[in-house]
N, C-alpha and C positions, 0 to 999 in steps of 0.2 A: 405251746406245749407247758409253758409257765402255769397258765391258768388251769391246766389239767392236773398239774402237780401240787399246785397251792393247797387245794382242799385236802389232799393226802397229808402233807406237811402239817397242816393246822389240826387234823384229827389226830395224829401221831403224838403232837405235843399238847393236846387238850385245849385248843384255842379256837374250837369251831365257831363259837358266838362272839369273838373277839377280832375285830377288822384293823386294830391300831398298828399291827405289825405286818400287815399285808405286803406294803412296799418293800419292806425290809427282807421279808421272806422270798419276794419274787427276785430280788437281787441275789439272795443267796442261791436260789435256785438256777438262776442265769450263770452265776459264777460256778456252780458245780457242773454244769453242763459244759461250760467253756473249758473246765480242766479236764474232764472226761475226754474230750474232744482232742486236747493237747496230749492226751495219753494214748490216743489212738482208739478210743471207744466213742463210736458215733451213736448217740442216744437217739432212739426211735421212738414213735409214739405207739407203744405196746406196753403191756402191763408190767413186765419184768424190768424194763428199762426204766419206766417212771418209778417203780418202787425202789430200784437201785438209787436213783437221783434223791427220792424222798429219805432213804436210809442214810445217805451222806449228808443231806442238809441237815436233817435232824440230829445226827451224831455232832456234827460240827457246831450247831447252835448250842446243844446241850452241854457241850466240852468247850465252849469258846474261852473260858477263863481258867481252864485247867490245863496242865502240862502233861497230858496222858497220851500214850501211844494209841493209835487207831486200833480198834479191836480185830482180832483174828477172823472173825465171822465177816466182817465187812471188807476186809483184805481179800479174803478168799472170793467173796461175791464179785469184787471188781476183777480179779485175776480171772475167774472163770467167765465173765463177760467178755473181757479183752480176748480170751482164747476163742470165743465164738465169732468174733468180729472177722468179716470176710477180708482178708488183706490180699493186696495185690503183690504176688510173690515173683513177678517178672523183673529179670535183671537187665 
């Protein structure tokens, strides 16, 4: 899945012709997916999930040296995706 998201990240960051950071971006993508999994969001190979990962990776990358709160639009996207996650409610 990383290879499907990588071109999205590169396009969003304006780095489509630059391969120097591909390994770094792949690791950021993997870390974002791992974080989502830990939060109960199981990322699937569908456009909305891949764009969610892309949005997270691009925001993290663009703000890595800043001490800013995550934007509300990204928080809302994650919350809405979490609410759509099929959870097992058996007790």
